Phi, psi and omega in degrees: 000134178289156183297331181293322180291321178297320180294322180296313179295321179297319179294319179296316180296318179298316178296318179297319179295317179297316179297316178297319179296318178295321178295318179295317179297319178296319179295317178298317179299316181297314180296317179297321179294318178296318180294317181291333177290335180269003178256146177273191185298328183273001181084011179268137182293131181280152176287152179293150178298137179295145180290149178296133181300147183285330180242149179289153180290159175250142178248127182238106178282138174266155175299148178303145182239139175236129184215145172287140181268167183274026178289150175300137182093336175066023182260008179253146177218165180231141172242130187222139171249126183238137173237132179264132172265115185248161184297322182197176182293330178297319178294323179299320178294321179294319179297320179300326179298322182263013188304316179302318179294319180295312180300318179297315179296319180293318178298321176297318177299313182297319184291346178271352183268155173258164180296325179298320178296317185284338182280343179271153179298317180298322179295320178293318179295320178294319178298316179299318178295320180292322177295319178300316177297320180298317179293316179298319178297318179297328180276357177097009178268133180249141180288153178293150179290144177289127183274143174075015181234144179273129175052028178075018180253151178271191185299327181276358181089358179287156178297135180286141178294137178283144179246136178275148175296137184292336185255022181288170182285345177262108185279321183202158172246122183247140178263124177265337171208152184205100183237127176239124178231000000 
């Protein structure tokens, strides 16, 4: 082989190696970018986005409730309109079956609150979470046990807050009216 032909093959091989190296570097960069996009600020991998529900939610309004509050003197009361956001219409029918039990439990929850608790945003959010738990309990769903706590109490000995299962049929408790007098 003449020397000119060897140089030509050497040049072709060198160009092919450079092209392959650039392709490998590009693939590594792409994979690293995809991986970093799935990590949060602390470098912990984020959970995948939940899939869109297959059926639209059903909204079930409860009759307005009026209850005396647990304020000293007993002269304060609350009137509340509650709407439940449920997973589907089938769940709405099941909730209607248990409605007397649910209304009784919600009224008991409300009567244990003071006006100061209900007037704060945190108090309303806690009430909504407790109402959701009450409905889930009536439907037969039990909250998961608090881990690392004795008898459901926290470090101070206070009762641990109950947590509702995230995937239960009751998605949210919405207030349609909220009057405290």
